[in-house]
C-alpha positions in Angstrom: -115.2 39.5 141.3 -115.0 37.2 144.7 -114.9 40.0 146.6 -118.1 42.2 144.8 -120.2 38.8 145.2 -119.7 38.5 149.2 -119.7 42.0 150.2 -121.2 43.9 147.5 -124.1 41.3 146.6 -123.8 39.8 149.6 -123.9 36.6 148.4 -121.9 33.4 149.8 -119.8 31.5 147.7 -116.8 29.2 147.9 -113.5 31.3 149.4 -111.0 32.4 146.7 -107.9 29.8 147.1 -109.6 27.1 148.8 -107.0 24.3 149.0 -110.0 21.2 148.8 -113.1 22.9 146.6 -114.8 20.2 145.4 -115.9 18.2 148.9 -119.5 16.4 149.3 -120.9 15.3 152.3 -122.9 12.0 152.9 -124.3 10.3 155.4 -122.5 7.8 156.6 -119.4 5.9 156.1 -118.7 3.1 153.5 -117.9 -0.3 153.8 -114.5 -0.4 153.1 -111.4 -0.9 155.0 -110.0 1.7 156.1 -107.5 3.7 159.1 -106.7 6.8 161.0 -104.8 9.7 160.7 -104.2 11.8 163.6 -103.1 15.3 164.3 -102.0 16.3 167.8 -103.4 19.7 169.5 -102.9 19.7 173.3 -104.3 23.4 174.8 -105.3 25.7 171.9 -105.6 23.4 169.0 -107.9 20.4 168.9 -106.7 16.9 168.7 -107.9 15.7 165.3 -108.6 12.1 164.9 -109.7 11.0 161.3 -111.5 7.8 160.3 -109.9 7.3 156.2 -110.4 4.9 153.6 -109.9 5.2 149.9 -111.1 3.7 146.7 -110.5 4.6 143.2 -110.7 8.2 142.4 -112.4 8.7 145.9 -111.5 9.2 149.5 -113.7 9.4 152.6 -112.9 10.9 155.6 -115.0 10.8 158.9 -113.8 12.9 162.3 -114.2 11.4 165.0 -112.1 13.7 167.6 -111.6 18.1 167.1 -110.6 18.8 170.9 -107.4 19.8 172.8 -106.3 16.2 174.3 -103.3 16.8 176.8 -101.9 13.7 177.4 -101.4 10.1 175.7 -103.4 8.2 178.5 -106.3 10.9 178.2 -106.3 10.2 173.8 -106.2 6.3 174.8 -109.2 6.8 176.5 -111.2 9.0 174.3 -110.5 6.4 171.5 -111.7 4.2 173.6 -114.3 5.1 174.3 -115.4 6.0 170.9 -114.8 2.8 169.4 -111.1 2.9 167.3 -109.6 -0.3 167.0 -106.3 -1.0 168.9 -104.8 -2.6 166.2 -105.6 -0.3 163.3 -103.0 1.8 162.3 -103.2 5.1 163.5 -101.0 8.0 161.6 -99.5 10.8 163.8 -97.6 14.3 163.3 -94.2 13.9 164.1 -94.4 17.0 166.2 -95.9 17.4 170.1 -95.9 19.2 173.1 -92.4 17.7 173.8 -90.3 19.5 171.1 -88.5 21.7 173.3 -87.2 19.0 175.6 -84.4 16.5 174.4 -86.0 13.7 173.8 -87.9 15.8 170.8 -90.7 14.8 169.1 -91.1 11.1 170.0 -92.8 10.9 173.7 -96.5 11.2 172.7 -96.1 8.7 169.7 -94.0 6.4 172.3 -96.3 6.1 174.8 -99.6 5.4 173.1 -97.6 2.9 171.8 -96.7 1.7 175.5 -100.5 1.4 175.9 -101.4 -0.8 172.8 -102.2 1.3 170.1 -100.7 0.9 166.4 -99.5 4.6 166.9 -96.7 5.3 163.8 -95.0 9.0 163.2 -95.3 10.4 159.9 -91.7 10.6 157.9 -91.6 14.4 156.6 -89.6 13.7 153.7 -91.6 15.7 151.4 -93.6 19.1 151.5 -96.6 19.5 152.9 -97.8 20.7 149.4 -96.5 18.0 147.9 -99.2 15.5 149.4 -101.9 18.4 149.4 -101.6 18.6 145.4 -101.8 14.7 145.8 -104.7 14.8 147.4 -106.3 17.0 145.3 -106.1 14.8 142.3 -108.8 12.5 144.1 -112.9 13.3 145.2 -113.1 14.1 149.0 -116.2 12.8 150.6 -117.1 14.0 154.0 -119.1 11.6 156.7 -122.1 14.0 158.6 -121.9 13.4 161.7 -121.8 14.7 164.5 -117.7 16.9 164.2 -118.3 17.3 160.9 -119.0 21.2 161.2 -115.2 21.6 162.6 -114.3 19.4 159.1 -116.5 21.8 157.3 -115.5 25.0 158.6 -111.6 23.6 157.8 -113.0 22.7 154.0 -114.4 26.4 153.8 -111.4 28.1 154.9 -107.8 26.1 154.6 -106.8 27.7 151.7 -103.8 28.9 149.8 -101.7 32.0 150.8 -101.8 35.1 149.1 -98.6 37.7 148.5 -100.1 41.4 147.4 -103.2 39.6 145.6 -101.6 36.5 143.7 -102.0 33.0 145.2 -98.7 30.9 146.1 -98.4 27.6 145.9 -98.2 27.3 149.6 -101.4 26.3 152.1 -101.8 28.7 155.4 -101.2 27.2 158.7 -104.6 27.8 159.8 -107.8 25.5 159.6 -105.6 22.6 159.0 -106.1 20.3 161.9 -108.7 18.1 160.4 -106.7 18.0 157.1 -103.9 17.1 158.6 -104.5 14.1 160.1 -106.5 13.3 156.9 -102.7 13.5 154.6 -101.1 11.6 157.5 -103.3 8.6 157.0 -103.1 9.6 153.0 -99.7 9.4 153.4 -99.9 5.9 154.9 -102.2 4.9 153.1 -100.5 5.5 149.8 -96.7 5.3 150.4 -95.9 2.8 153.1 -91.9 3.8 153.1 -93.4 7.1 154.6 -94.5 6.4 157.7 -92.4 4.7 160.3 -92.8 2.7 163.0 -91.1 3.8 166.4 
């Protein structure tokens, strides 16, 4: 069994129940049209920004940001510094740190739009699992850059939940910042009606 290989024999291998087991690491982003996905992270969670392209049965991902960023202004400065184009769509999650306030989840997105970014919010009409299952039909390539160790760590640890040793069709809500950003870009790229502008 997997546990015996790891703990008995000391071998390292793919964890059981990994959601994206067949990831390939590549040296550079291909010459394809691309968009961006972003998963907000404010204090303990990283803000994850991913460059996304898709061709045929392949998805290409490059992790461009993986650190907590508190405000829209700071995020805009970071994006500018790393050369993210203001005119390209960036699809973001629809929950952020202002959820508790009456304005709800749109603050961060609204502020970024006021700063001139083509930020849109993902519309959560289907389950996370629905989209992960769709993404699993593709071969995923991740670019080796200065942030890719975070993507690799998530690739190795983003797993399905187990209940009494039985894997269920639900992801563990952990090691998913990179994957969430990738999923928002995937949704935006593949199904126009699932994202909306504010």
